[in-house]
C-alpha positions as a printed Julia matrix, in Angstrom:
607×3 Matrix{Float64}:
 -50.33    4.56  -37.53
 -46.57    4.48  -38.07
 -46.83    6.5   -41.27
 -49.15    8.96  -39.5
 -46.58    9.5   -36.71
 -43.77    9.91  -39.23
 -45.74   12.68  -40.95
 -46.23   14.62  -37.72
 -43.88   17.39  -36.71
 -41.78   17.17  -33.57
 -44.13   19.6   -31.76
 -47.23   17.55  -32.65
 -45.53   14.35  -31.56
 -44.7    15.84  -28.19
 -48.3    17.08  -27.75
 -49.63   13.59  -28.51
 -47.31   12.06  -25.95
 -48.43   14.54  -23.28
 -52.08   13.82  -24.09
 -51.59   10.07  -23.65
 -49.81   10.6   -20.33
 -52.64   12.87  -19.09
 -55.23   10.23  -20.01
 -53.28    7.62  -18.07
 -53.04    9.74  -14.95
 -56.66   10.9   -15.15
 -57.74    7.28  -14.7
 -56.38    7.47  -11.19
 -59.3     9.72  -10.12
 -61.72    6.81  -10.62
 -59.79    4.57   -8.26
 -59.38    7.46   -5.81
 -63.16    7.99   -5.57
 -63.68    4.28   -4.94
 -61.04    4.33   -2.2
 -62.76    7.3    -0.51
 -66.08    5.41   -0.45
 -64.4     2.44    1.21
 -62.83    4.71    3.84
 -66.26    6.31    4.63
 -67.83    2.89    4.99
 -65.18    1.7     7.43
 -65.44    4.97    9.39
 -69.23    4.61    9.78
 -68.82    1.03   10.97
 -66.34    2.11   13.66
 -68.47    5.09   14.68
 -71.86    3.34   14.84
 -70.9    -0.16   15.96
 -67.44   -0.61   17.4
 -67.04    2.53   19.51
 -70.48    2.46   21.25
 -70.15   -1.22   22.04
 -66.69   -0.77   23.5
 -67.85    2.22   25.55
 -70.75    0.23   27.02
 -68.45   -2.7    27.82
 -66.03   -0.41   29.63
 -68.94    1.21   31.5
 -70.29   -2.15   32.61
 -66.85   -3.43   33.61
 -66.41   -0.53   36.0
 -69.98   -0.88   37.35
 -69.61   -4.64   38.04
 -66.17   -4.15   39.62
 -67.56   -1.56   42.07
 -70.66   -3.63   42.88
 -68.49   -6.69   43.46
 -66.34   -4.67   45.84
 -69.43   -3.47   47.75
 -70.78   -7.01   48.07
 -67.47   -8.47   49.19
 -67.19   -5.7    51.79
 -70.7    -6.53   53.09
 -69.82  -10.2    53.38
 -66.9    -9.29   55.6
 -68.86   -6.78   57.71
 -72.39   -6.94   59.13
 -73.38   -3.3    58.6
 -76.48   -3.8    56.48
 -77.57   -0.17   56.58
 -74.27    1.07   55.11
 -74.29   -1.62   52.43
 -77.88   -0.89   51.33
 -77.27    2.87   51.33
 -73.97    2.61   49.37
 -75.38    0.16   46.86
 -78.5     2.21   46.23
 -76.49    5.46   46.0
 -74.07    3.89   43.52
 -76.88    2.38   41.45
 -78.7     5.7    41.41
 -75.51    7.6    40.35
 -74.88    5.17   37.47
 -78.54    5.23   36.38
 -78.55    9.08   36.43
 -75.17    9.31   34.69
 -75.15   11.57   31.68
 -73.48    8.73   29.77
 -76.75    6.7    29.83
 -78.59    9.59   28.26
 -76.12   10.46   25.5
 -74.85    7.01   24.44
 -77.63    4.91   22.94
 -77.55    1.24   23.84
 -76.8    -0.94   20.76
 -79.44   -3.56   19.94
 -77.08   -6.48   20.35
 -76.35   -5.44   23.97
 -80.02   -5.37   25.13
 -79.93   -8.99   26.34
 -76.74   -8.37   28.32
 -78.28   -5.21   29.79
 -81.31   -7.21   30.92
 -79.01   -9.6    32.77
 -77.46   -6.64   34.57
 -80.97   -5.4    35.55
 -81.79   -8.87   36.92
 -78.56   -8.72   38.9
 -79.71   -5.51   40.56
 -83.09   -7.14   41.12
 -81.43   -9.78   43.31
 -80.16   -7.02   45.6
 -83.28   -4.82   45.68
 -85.81   -7.61   46.14
 -84.15  -10.62   47.7
 -81.22   -9.33   49.69
 -82.84   -6.14   50.95
 -86.04   -8.05   51.84
 -84.08  -10.55   53.89
 -82.18   -7.77   55.58
 -85.43   -6.03   56.45
 -86.46   -9.17   58.31
 -83.07   -9.39   59.97
 -82.15  -12.5    57.98
 -78.52  -11.53   57.61
 -77.19  -15.03   57.05
 -79.82  -15.75   54.45
 -78.94  -12.49   52.71
 -75.24  -13.45   52.72
 -76.17  -16.82   51.27
 -78.03  -15.12   48.4
 -75.07  -12.86   47.77
 -72.61  -15.75   47.78
 -74.67  -18.33   45.87
 -76.7   -16.22   43.46
 -75.39  -12.68   43.15
 -71.61  -13.15   43.02
 -71.63  -16.17   40.62
 -73.9   -14.25   38.25
 -71.74  -11.11   38.55
 -68.55  -13.07   37.83
 -70.21  -14.74   34.86
 -71.28  -11.36   33.51
 -67.73  -10.04   33.93
 -66.38  -12.96   31.9
 -68.98  -12.46   29.2
 -68.28   -8.74   29.02
 -64.54   -9.33   28.9
 -64.87  -11.94   26.14
 -67.22   -9.77   24.1
 -65.0    -6.76   24.65
 -61.97   -8.64   23.26
 -63.97   -9.74   20.23
 -65.17   -6.19   19.68
 -61.62   -4.89   20.02
 -60.5    -7.35   17.36
 -63.28   -6.1    15.1
 -62.26   -2.52   15.87
 -58.61   -3.31   15.08
 -59.62   -5.05   11.87
 -61.64   -2.03   10.76
 -58.81    0.31   11.79
 -56.32   -1.74    9.77
 -58.5    -1.31    6.72
 -57.37    2.33    6.4
 -53.67    1.53    5.6
 -54.76   -1.24    3.25
 -57.03    1.09    1.32
 -54.36    3.81    1.26
 -51.68    1.3     0.26
 -53.87    0.0    -2.54
 -54.43    3.55   -3.77
 -50.69    4.27   -3.63
 -49.91    1.04   -5.48
 -52.41    1.97   -8.16
 -50.84    5.41   -8.36
 -47.36    3.86   -8.64
 -48.5     1.46  -11.34
 -50.12    4.25  -13.29
 -47.03    6.42  -12.8
 -44.8     3.57  -13.96
 -46.99    3.02  -17.01
 -46.96    6.76  -17.7
 -43.19    6.96  -17.36
 -42.69    3.93  -19.58
 -45.05    5.38  -22.13
 -43.23    8.71  -22.05
 -39.85    6.99  -22.34
 -41.02    4.8   -25.2
 -42.52    7.63  -27.24
 -39.6     9.93  -26.43
 -37.18    7.24  -27.56
 -39.12    6.67  -30.77
 -39.26   10.38  -31.54
 -35.6    10.88  -30.65
 -34.55    7.9   -32.71
 -36.5     8.94  -35.77
 -35.33   12.53  -35.57
 -31.69   12.2   -34.44
 -30.55    8.77  -35.62
 -28.64   10.11  -38.65
 -26.92   12.77  -36.51
 -26.05   10.24  -33.81
 -24.55    7.9   -36.39
 -22.39   10.65  -37.82
 -21.27   11.74  -34.33
 -20.25    8.15  -33.54
 -18.28    7.89  -36.75
 -16.54   11.2   -36.05
 -15.67    9.97  -32.53
 -14.14    6.85  -34.04
 -12.08    9.04  -36.33
 -11.04   11.22  -33.35
  -9.92    8.08  -31.49
  -7.63    7.09  -34.36
  -9.87    4.81  -36.44
  -9.28    6.61  -39.71
 -10.67    3.86  -41.97
 -14.29    4.69  -41.03
 -16.79    5.17  -43.87
 -20.28    6.6   -43.39
 -23.36    5.07  -44.97
 -25.41    7.39  -47.1
 -28.26    8.8   -44.89
 -31.85    8.81  -46.06
 -32.14   12.54  -45.38
 -30.81   14.49  -48.34
 -29.5    17.32  -46.17
 -27.07   14.92  -44.41
 -25.59   13.3   -47.55
 -23.04   16.0   -48.38
 -21.94   16.11  -44.72
 -21.42   12.34  -44.69
 -19.28   12.53  -47.87
 -17.14   15.29  -46.36
 -16.57   13.26  -43.18
 -15.55   10.21  -45.21
 -13.05   12.24  -47.23
 -11.67   13.78  -44.05
 -11.2    10.28  -42.59
  -9.15    9.14  -45.59
  -6.94   12.23  -45.48
  -6.35   11.86  -41.75
  -5.48    8.19  -42.18
  -2.77    9.0   -44.69
  -1.35   11.78  -42.51
  -1.44    9.62  -39.39
   0.41    6.75  -41.07
   3.19    9.1   -42.11
   3.41   10.68  -38.64
   3.37    7.26  -36.96
   6.14    6.01  -39.23
   8.3     9.04  -38.46
   7.58    8.76  -34.71
   8.51    5.07  -34.58
  11.69    5.76  -36.53
  12.71    8.56  -34.17
  11.97    6.39  -31.12
  14.04    3.54  -32.56
  16.95    5.92  -33.08
  16.68    7.39  -29.58
  16.31    3.97  -27.92
  19.24    2.53  -29.89
  21.68    5.24  -28.85
  23.95    4.39  -25.88
  23.02    7.78  -24.47
  20.48    8.59  -21.75
  18.0    11.25  -22.92
  15.28   12.94  -20.84
  13.17   15.75  -22.28
  10.6    17.98  -20.61
   8.01   19.94  -22.57
   6.89   22.94  -20.5
   3.9    23.57  -22.78
   2.45   20.05  -22.53
   3.92   19.33  -19.06
   5.19   16.01  -20.39
   8.36   14.01  -19.86
  10.04   11.64  -22.32
  12.76    9.1   -21.51
  14.53    6.63  -23.78
  15.43    2.98  -23.12
  18.93    3.78  -21.85
  17.49    5.94  -19.03
  14.98    3.25  -18.08
  17.74    0.64  -17.93
  20.3     2.7   -15.98
  18.12    4.85  -13.67
  15.12    2.47  -13.4
  12.61    5.29  -14.03
  10.04    6.17  -16.68
   7.95    9.22  -17.62
   5.19    8.29  -15.14
   7.61    8.37  -12.19
   8.93   11.77  -13.22
   5.36   13.12  -13.24
   4.5    11.59   -9.84
   5.02   14.34   -7.25
   5.16   11.74   -4.45
   8.27   10.1    -5.98
  10.13   13.29   -6.99
  11.69   13.93   -3.49
  13.17   10.43   -3.6
  14.44   10.9    -7.16
  16.19   14.14   -6.2
  18.69   12.11   -4.15
  20.2    10.91   -7.44
  22.88   13.43   -8.57
  21.84   13.04  -12.21
  18.16   13.71  -11.57
  19.04   16.45   -9.09
  20.78   18.25  -11.94
  17.84   17.52  -14.26
  15.26   19.03  -11.87
  17.43   22.1   -11.4
  17.3    25.06  -13.79
  21.05   24.97  -14.42
  22.46   24.39  -17.87
  25.71   22.5   -18.3
  27.78   20.88  -21.0
  29.86   17.71  -20.61
  29.9    17.76  -16.82
  31.58   14.69  -15.33
  29.56   12.97  -12.55
  30.53    9.8   -10.65
  27.72    7.87   -8.88
  26.78    4.44   -7.53
  23.74    2.79   -9.18
  22.5    -0.7    -8.34
  25.77   -1.45   -6.52
  27.77   -0.55   -9.63
  30.17    2.32  -10.18
  29.35    4.67  -13.09
  30.99    7.74  -14.57
  28.73    9.9   -16.79
  29.35   12.9   -19.01
  26.21   15.01  -18.41
  24.72   17.91  -20.39
  21.52   19.91  -20.05
  20.42   22.35  -22.78
  17.29   24.23  -23.77
  14.57   22.67  -25.94
  13.52   25.19  -28.62
  10.71   25.12  -31.14
  10.93   26.02  -34.85
  10.91   29.72  -33.91
  13.84   29.27  -31.47
  11.53   29.9   -28.52
  12.3    27.88  -25.4
   9.64   25.22  -24.77
  11.47   22.96  -22.32
  14.83   21.31  -21.76
  16.87   18.31  -22.9
  18.96   16.34  -20.44
  21.36   13.74  -21.79
  24.28   11.77  -20.41
  26.9     9.38  -21.8
  28.36    6.42  -19.93
  32.14    6.9   -19.92
  32.79    4.4   -17.12
  34.95    2.17  -19.3
  36.85    5.17  -20.63
  37.39    6.47  -17.11
  38.58    3.06  -15.93
  40.86    2.78  -18.93
  42.25    6.23  -18.21
  42.72    5.27  -14.58
  44.5     2.04  -15.62
  46.76    3.96  -17.97
  47.67    6.39  -15.18
  48.33    3.49  -12.81
  50.33    1.7   -15.48
  52.41    4.79  -16.0
  52.94    5.02  -12.26
  53.9     1.35  -12.1
  56.2     1.73  -15.07
  57.82    4.72  -13.43
  58.11    2.87  -10.14
  59.56   -0.13  -11.99
  62.15    2.02  -13.69
  62.97    3.76  -10.46
  63.13    0.43   -8.61
  65.29   -1.19  -11.28
  67.74    1.71  -11.51
  67.8     2.99   -7.94
  66.88    0.24   -5.52
  70.38   -1.22   -5.27
  71.99    2.22   -5.21
  69.73    3.25   -2.34
  70.12    0.0    -0.41
  73.94    0.08   -0.46
  74.34    3.43    1.34
  71.48    2.48    3.63
  73.4    -0.64    4.62
  76.51    1.42    5.39
  74.49    3.98    7.33
  72.64    1.26    9.22
  75.92   -0.46   10.1
  77.59    2.68   11.42
  74.49    3.66   13.36
  74.42    0.2    14.92
  78.05    0.56   16.01
  77.41    4.02   17.38
  74.31    2.75   19.22
  76.45    0.15   20.98
  79.09    2.69   22.0
  76.76    5.46   23.2
  75.02    5.53   26.53
  71.3     5.99   27.06
  71.4     9.76   27.46
  73.4    10.18   24.25
  70.99    7.91   22.38
  68.06   10.05   23.46
  69.99   13.22   22.7
  70.66   12.21   19.06
  67.23   10.47   18.55
  68.88    7.16   17.62
  65.64    5.22   17.97
  63.86    7.51   15.51
  66.77    7.3    13.05
  66.86    3.51   13.27
  63.08    3.35   12.78
  63.22    5.55    9.69
  66.16    3.54    8.28
  64.12    0.36    8.72
  61.16    2.03    6.95
  63.44    2.93    4.05
  64.58   -0.69    3.92
  60.92   -1.8     3.71
  60.19    0.62    0.86
  63.27   -0.54   -1.07
  62.28   -4.19   -0.59
  58.74   -3.52   -1.9
  60.17   -1.69   -4.92
  62.58   -4.54   -5.62
  59.75   -7.07   -5.39
  57.65   -5.08   -7.88
  60.52   -4.7   -10.32
  61.73   -8.29  -10.09
  58.59  -10.42   -9.97
  59.71  -13.8   -11.23
  57.45  -16.84  -11.81
  56.99  -18.92   -8.67
  58.77  -22.26   -8.33
  55.76  -24.45   -7.62
  56.38  -27.26   -5.17
  54.24  -29.06   -2.62
  54.37  -26.8     0.4
  53.04  -27.35    3.94
  51.32  -24.23    5.29
  52.36  -25.09    8.85
  56.03  -25.1     7.86
  55.77  -21.73    6.12
  54.15  -20.08    9.16
  56.47  -21.8    11.62
  59.45  -20.34    9.72
  57.93  -16.88   10.05
  57.05  -17.13   13.74
  60.65  -16.54   15.11
  60.88  -13.36   13.03
  57.65  -12.0    14.49
  57.67  -13.46   17.99
  59.56  -10.51   19.49
  57.0    -8.09   18.05
  54.09  -10.21   19.37
  55.56  -10.19   22.89
  56.43   -6.49   22.94
  52.92   -5.5    21.78
  51.03   -8.18   23.77
  49.49   -9.76   20.66
  48.24  -13.35   20.73
  49.1   -15.3    17.58
  46.87  -18.35   16.99
  47.14  -20.92   14.17
  44.26  -23.34   13.49
  45.81  -25.34   10.69
  45.93  -29.0     9.84
  48.41  -30.48    7.38
  47.18  -28.55    4.36
  49.51  -28.99    1.4
  49.44  -26.5    -1.48
  51.43  -26.07   -4.68
  53.37  -22.86   -4.07
  56.7   -21.11   -3.91
  57.46  -21.17   -0.2
  59.6   -18.01   -0.32
  56.94  -15.97   -2.08
  54.25  -17.43    0.19
  56.29  -16.33    3.22
  56.36  -12.82    1.74
  52.56  -12.9     1.46
  51.98  -13.97    5.05
  54.64  -11.59    6.32
  52.98   -8.57    4.65
  49.5    -9.52    5.85
  50.63  -10.21    9.43
  52.54   -6.91    9.54
  49.41   -5.08    8.36
  47.41   -6.79   11.14
  50.04   -5.8    13.75
  49.89   -2.17   12.63
  46.05   -2.23   12.67
  45.98   -3.7    16.21
  48.7    -1.56   17.77
  48.82   -3.53   21.03
  46.78   -5.94   23.15
  45.12   -7.84   20.32
  44.82  -11.17   18.6
  45.75  -12.54   15.18
  44.23  -15.83   14.05
  45.18  -17.85   10.97
  42.84  -20.69   10.01
  42.34  -22.86    6.93
  39.77  -25.24    5.49
  39.44  -27.25    2.29
  36.6   -26.93   -0.2
  36.56  -29.01   -3.38
  40.02  -28.57   -5.02
  41.13  -25.49   -3.09
  42.39  -24.47    0.33
  40.96  -21.31    1.91
  43.2   -19.47    4.37
  41.8   -16.68    6.57
  44.0   -14.15    8.38
  41.85  -12.44   11.02
  42.68   -9.64   13.48
  40.73   -7.45   15.88
  42.22   -4.16   14.74
  40.52   -0.97   13.59
  39.41   -2.3    10.22
  39.84   -0.99    6.69
  38.23    2.42    5.98
  35.26    2.28    3.58
  36.87    4.88    1.36
  39.66    2.53    0.18
  37.94   -0.88    0.3
  37.19   -0.84   -3.4
  40.78    0.0    -4.4
  42.5    -1.81   -1.55
  44.71   -4.0    -3.78
  45.55   -1.22   -6.24
  49.07    0.32   -6.14
  49.54    3.34   -3.85
  46.22    2.71   -2.11
  46.79    3.02    1.64
  45.2     4.42    4.78
  48.54    4.78    6.61
  50.14    8.19    6.95
  53.56    6.71    6.17
  52.53    3.8     3.96
  53.52    3.25    0.33
  50.38    1.39   -0.81
  52.5    -1.32   -2.48
  52.32   -4.2     0.02
  48.83   -5.56   -0.79
  49.42   -5.09   -4.52
  52.53   -7.3    -4.22
  50.5    -9.84   -2.22
  47.76   -9.94   -4.85
  50.29  -10.35   -7.66
  51.99  -13.27   -5.88
  48.69  -15.03   -5.13
  47.42  -14.6    -8.7
  50.73  -15.98  -10.02
  49.92  -19.06   -7.91
  46.55  -19.36   -9.73
  44.77  -18.33   -6.56
  42.86  -15.3    -5.32
  42.72  -12.98   -2.32
  39.83  -10.84   -1.08
  38.85   -8.66    1.84
  36.43  -11.12    3.47
  35.13   -8.87    6.27
  36.16   -5.56    7.77
  34.51   -3.32   10.37
  35.33   -1.68   13.68
  35.69   -5.13   15.31
  38.49   -6.3    13.01
  39.5    -7.42    9.52
  39.64  -10.8     7.79
  41.51  -11.52    4.53
  40.73  -14.77    2.67
  43.23  -16.47    0.35
  42.35  -19.3    -2.03
  45.17  -21.62   -3.22
  45.06  -24.89   -5.18
  45.36  -28.14   -3.18
  48.53  -30.05   -3.9
  46.95  -33.46   -4.68
  44.22  -32.32   -7.08
  45.93  -29.5    -8.95
  49.55  -30.58   -9.34
  48.99  -31.4   -13.0
  48.31  -27.74  -13.73
  51.92  -26.75  -13.13
  53.76  -29.64  -14.76
């Protein structure tokens, strides 16, 4: 059989399959004829047995109900003539009813019909006879003791039989869905068998005819997916053998080419990812982005994010990516940004991406981190400024201070000899204020030029601040500033003179920030081997623009400030092996925190 099927053509195989399916479905006609016979049989049973019986039961129920009503009415009333006339008229109407002529009485209801005739006999013979002889009470007794009990019994019998007949009718009626359901189930089974048969034979034919082609297609798909080491088995069909050899040869050639391309690609990626340069490329033809490791590390993005249109509006907030998404070209453009709470300076370029024919296919965006170079350049500039300031301070500070002293002395004498109007006329207060400012600048320059190592000795913080208080008390009172010290007997290793200079500069800054009607609080606490001192005021606070460079030289927010005071403070504290920081600063005030070594635990450091 198998060899016979193999010898058949595809057309003959399909015809055989259709023939088998037709034979399977033709068998359904046999079961359908049988189902129709069953339906006819059930229909005849309902028509000849159930329906006539039910009709007669309904007819008798109505008849007995009316007769019972007539009898009960007679028992309540004594009008014998009306009762006899109504009963006879009703009995005559029912006996002459067209229903009795058209609906034949079933055989099994003859006995029950006879009982109904006997019931009428009680009325026509007994009751009417007694009424003819004026025996009304005797007639009522017959109705109550004979007629009504028999009538009620017949009603019960009819009701019971009617219910049984209804059950039989329902059972026969329910046979229709069962027969139809059985026929449908048979049809479904035959359909299922036919479908399975068709599927089986179709699969066999398809397998025998297309298996070599399917195998070659699968192998080619493996090659297309990158599995270049695939080899095809020699097919049994001679016409497929040369094709299989060609596919195998193609697979080997592709494998060699792919290995070379993969090696070159990996090498190029290693070079790009090893460079300390951020590179982003966009291919307009393929609509693809490429980023190297430096970009992923610095900007926290990859090619998928650049292709996600939902993320692009957020990425455009970055100045670097804003330039990348633009169509502008640039070369070595310097951009300063904040990334991950760190300050970066990049040298950015964006150029065209060209193919081998010099046709534009996209763009290349690359940037170099020159943060360290920028900081170094900034330090060099600051160092040059400091060197220049040092030279100026060393050569000119004393020369400036000497004439200032003479000028200040003569102005003081003139101030004492002039009256109030003359002082206002010549702006003596302004001149004295400016002279004092010049003194402050000269002192800061002298401190920067003559920073000598501190003479470390155990120093009580309370004593240092108490020595400063008389110098500042007049200012506190004139500007209504409360000065509060919350210090215990903290002892630090420090140069008391330089420490006084630190506190003096910080307190003066707080006074200038407050203006008037404020509060300055100095508190301290110990932690491990250090003392932490906090100078807090409720002034305007340090602007955000200079917080980062607050301790650098020439960094100031004052219109007439030099920007040297906090740099001097930082230098003194660091020479004491301590540190100073801007602890908090906002519109409610500013707090500086100083850390100094405790005397008892750190004295051995300075021996």
